[in-house]
Structure formats: structure tokens, C-alpha cells
matplotlib code that plots the C-alpha trace (Angstrom):
import matplotlib.pyplot as plt

x = [-33.0, -30.3, -30.7, -30.1, -26.9, -25.7, -26.4, -24.5, -21.6, -21.4, -21.5, -18.8, -16.5, -17.1, -16.2, -13.2, -11.4, -9.3, -8.3, -9.7, -7.0, -8.2, -7.9, -4.5, -4.6, -5.4, -2.7, -0.2, -1.1, -0.9, 2.5, 3.8, 4.5, 3.6, 6.8, 8.6, 5.9, 3.3, 0.7, 1.7, 5.2, 8.7, 9.8, 12.3, 11.0, 9.2, 5.6, 2.9, 1.9, 5.5, 5.7, 2.4, 3.6, 6.9, 5.3, 2.2, 1.8, 4.3, 2.6, 5.1, 4.8, 2.8, 5.2, 8.3, 6.8, 5.6, 9.1, 10.6, 8.1, 8.8, 12.6, 13.5, 16.2, 17.7, 18.3, 14.8, 14.4, 17.8, 20.3, 18.1, 17.4, 13.9, 13.8, 12.2, 8.6, 8.3, 7.1, 3.9, 2.6, 1.1, 1.6, -2.0, -1.5, 1.5, -0.5, -3.3, -0.8, 0.8, -2.6, -3.4, -0.1, -0.5, -4.0, -2.9, -3.6]
y = [0.4, 3.0, 2.1, -1.5, -0.6, 1.6, -1.2, -3.8, -1.4, -0.7, -4.4, -5.1, -2.5, -3.7, -7.3, -6.3, -4.4, -7.0, -4.8, -1.4, 1.2, 2.3, -1.1, -0.8, -4.1, -6.1, -4.3, -5.0, -8.7, -8.6, -7.0, -9.5, -6.8, -9.4, -11.3, -8.7, -6.7, -8.0, -5.8, -6.2, -7.7, -7.0, -9.7, -8.9, -5.4, -3.3, -3.9, -1.9, -0.4, 0.6, 2.5, 4.2, 5.2, 6.5, 8.8, 9.9, 13.6, 14.1, 16.1, 14.9, 11.2, 10.0, 11.5, 10.1, 6.6, 6.6, 7.4, 4.7, 2.1, 3.0, 3.1, 1.2, 2.1, 1.4, 3.2, 4.1, 1.0, -0.6, -1.8, -4.3, -2.6, -2.5, -3.4, -1.2, -2.0, -3.3, -0.9, -3.0, -1.4, 1.9, 5.2, 5.0, 1.6, 2.8, 5.8, 3.4, 1.1, 4.0, 5.3, 1.9, 1.8, 5.3, 4.5, 1.4, 1.7]
z = [-23.2, -22.2, -18.5, -19.3, -21.2, -18.3, -15.8, -17.9, -18.4, -14.7, -13.8, -16.3, -14.9, -11.4, -12.3, -14.3, -11.5, -9.7, -6.8, -6.0, -5.8, -2.4, -0.8, 0.7, 2.6, -0.5, -2.5, 0.2, -0.1, -3.9, -3.8, -1.1, 1.5, 4.2, 3.4, 5.5, 7.3, 9.8, 11.4, 15.0, 15.1, 13.6, 11.2, 8.5, 8.4, 11.0, 11.8, 10.1, 13.5, 14.2, 10.9, 11.6, 15.1, 13.8, 11.3, 13.4, 13.3, 10.4, 7.7, 5.1, 6.1, 3.1, 0.6, 2.5, 2.7, -0.9, -2.1, 0.3, -1.0, -4.6, -4.6, -1.4, 1.0, 4.4, 7.7, 8.9, 11.1, 11.0, 8.5, 6.5, 3.1, 1.8, -1.9, -4.5, -5.4, -9.0, -11.7, -12.1, -8.9, -9.9, -8.0, -7.0, -5.6, -3.6, -2.3, -1.2, 0.6, 2.4, 3.5, 4.9, 6.7, 8.2, 9.3, 11.4, 15.1]

ax = plt.figure().add_subplot(projection="3d")
ax.plot(x, y, z, "-o")
ax.set_aspect("equal")
plt.show()
């Protein structure tokens, strides 16, 4: 009986999680990052690959990008400002999105 309850609880938790926090690509889609950022080409903002290349080998890259994604800013890739990410995106979501960006090849 306890095993059945544990299985039902596990299944319920799995179905109730709309996006896993470690799925950076899905989170970027959910937060409309693709409006300005494409994987391979510059549009309004730099490509995901260009961002990854710029920060490759930078030990502080994740913290820098997490801050940029959260509060926005301009100047890293030109004059077009990046808007702040709405508060509905959690810090864990931003970390997952940045990890996805930095892993792009």
C-alpha cells in the first residue's frame, strides 16, 4: 500500500511540473528569448553561439550573464539594450537558461 502511494505521489509530481528547471532551451522558449536571440545568427540580439564564444573560458561568465539576463543592459554586443527578464522567471530558471547558452557549440 505504501509503495502505491509513493508511486502515485511521484507520478503526480512529474505531471505537475510544466518545465523542469534544468531545461534551459524550453525555458528560453517559455520566456520568449527567441524573439531576439537565434542559435546561429544575429537578429535583434546576438546569437546564442556568439554569446557562448564570447564568454568561453571566463570563470565568471555564468554570474555575469545571470545578472544581465535578470536586469538587462546594453553595450556587450552593441547599442541595442536587452530588457530585464520579468520577475516571474525564477533565479533557478535564469541559471538554467544561462547554462544552456554557455553550453552552445
